[in-house]
N, C-alpha and C positions, 0 to 999 in steps of 0.2 A: 889213420882212423882206427879206433878200437872196436873190436867185435863185441856185440851184445846179443845175448840169447833172445830169440824172437818171442813175441807175445803168443801165448797159446790159450785158446778158449776151450774149456772142457764142456762137452755136451752132456746133458743129463741123460741117463739111460731110461728106457721106457719102463714105467711103473706097472702098466697093464699091457701084457703082450705074451706071446708064447714063451715058455721057459728058456729055450735056447737064445731067443732074441734078447730077453732080459739079461741073461748071464753074459752074453757077448757085450752088451752095452755097459754093464757094470765093470767088466774087465777092461774095456776100453777107457772108461772113466778113471779107473785106478792107474792104468798105464800112462795116462795124460797128466796125472798129479805131479810127478817130479818135474816134468817139463813146465807145467803151470807155475810151480813154486820157484823155478829158476829163471822164469821169463824176466827180462830186463837186467839181469846180472851181466857184468862184464867178465872177460876172460880171467882177470885178476881176482874178482870176487869168487868165481867158481874154483880157482886154484886154492884160495885161502880156505874155502869150505871143505875142499877135498883133504887138505892137510889136517883140519880139525877132525874130520871123520876118521882119518887113519890113526890119529893119536888116540881118539876115543876107543877105537877097536883094539888098539894095542893095550890100553889100560884095562879094558874089560877082559882081555885074554890073560892078564896077569892075576886076576881075582880068582882065588880057589873056588871050585864048585860048591864046596860045603858052605862057604861064606855067602854066596849068592842065594843059596837055598835056605839059609838060616838053620842048618843042621850040623854046624860044627860042634866041637867039644863044648860041653857046658850049656848047650842049648837044647831045650825040649820043645817039640812042636806037637800040638794036638789040633787037628782041623786047620783053621786059618790063623791061629795065634801061636806065637812062639815066646817062650820065657827064658 
C-alpha cells in the first residue's frame, strides 16, 4: 500500500478579535498551507516535487546578484524602471 499525505482543512483566522488571537490564527493558517497543498500526494509525488525545488534553488544560486537586481553593466535603473 502506498502512503498518501492526509487531507488537511485550513481554518480561517478570526477577522474581528483581539490582536494576539488574530495573529495566532493567521500564522496557523499560513503554517497549514504547505500541508493543505500537499494533501493527497503520494510519496513519489512529494519526492519528485522535492527534486524540482532543489534544482530550482541550485539554478537561482548560480544567477549573479547583479543580474537578478537588474544592475549589471550596461543597465541603468531609476525608480522601478531599468534600461
